[in-house]
N, C-alpha and C positions, 0 to 999 in steps of 0.2 A: 608764893608764886615766884618763879625766877625766869630769866630770859636765857634761852639756849640759842646761840647763833650758829646756824648751819651755813657755812661759807660758800656753798655752791651757787653758781649763777644759772644753773639749769633748773627750770620750773618742773619739779617732780617730787615725789615722796622718797624719803630715805629712811631706812631702818637701821639705826646705829646699834653697835654692840652695847650692852648694858651689864654692869656688875652692881648688884644690889645686896647690901648687908642689912639684915632685918631680923627682928623677933616678932614682927607684926603677924597677926592671923589674916588680916585683910590689907591689901595694898592697891592703891589706884593711882595711875599716872594719866593726867589729862593734858593734851595739847590744846590749850584754849584758843590757839590761832585757827585751828581747823575743826575743833570739837571732837577729835578722835580720842578714844579712851582705851587704855590697857589696864586690866585689873586681874588680880589673883585674890581669891577669897576662900575662907575656910581652911587655911593652912594651919599646921601646928604652930604653937607659940615658941618653939625652940629657936635658938640662934642659927641662922643659915646664911649662906652666900648663894645668891641666884645669879646665874650667868646666862645671858641671852645673846646668841650669835645673830647679828643683824643680816648676814648674808644667807646662812642656811636656815634661819628662823628656828633654831634648836634651843630649847630652854632646859637648863639643868640646875639642880639644887644640891648643895653640899650635904644635906641631911637625907638624900635619897627620895624626897617627895616627888611623886609624879605630878609635875606642875600643870600638865594638860588637863587634869581633872579639876583644877581650880581656876582655869583661865577664862576670863570674861563670861562667867556663868550668866545665862539669859541675856547676852548682848552679842553684837557682831564680833567676830574673832580678829581683832586688830592687834598686831604687835605695836610697841611704841614706835611712832613714826614722826618724822620731822619734814618740814618744807625748807627749801632754800630761803635763807634770810632769818629774821627773828621769829622764834617760837616761844610763846609764853606758856610755861609748864606749871601745873599745880599737882602736888603730891599729897595723898591722904594715907597715913600710916607711917610710923616712925621708921626711918631708914637712912642709910648712906648710899648714894648712887653715883656711879661713875659712868659717863657717856663717852664712847669712843666712836669716831665717825671718819670715814674717808669718802670724799665726794668728788664728782667730776666737775670740770670747768670747760665752758665753751671758750675756745681761743680762735678768734676770727669768726665771721658769720658768713 
């Protein structure tokens, strides 16, 4: 588990960009702060880079896999999402992950 701090002071969900390098056939990312789960299951075991655009919610894989066929099978279709503040993240499946996020700030109330 690790802590991902989303620096926004606006109380809302954010879907950051993700870059995931993995050979795993199954990958699960759980935000233990709100219980939301993002998973990909049944993928090939080849080395791949998965790119997820947080704004357009488009997923792409460097090996050409149609990730939408593997996304949260039998579960609600959530992308990885974060809340403003601390988010405690658990990952199942060997991978390297980069999280990129731009968030709004309230200035004056």
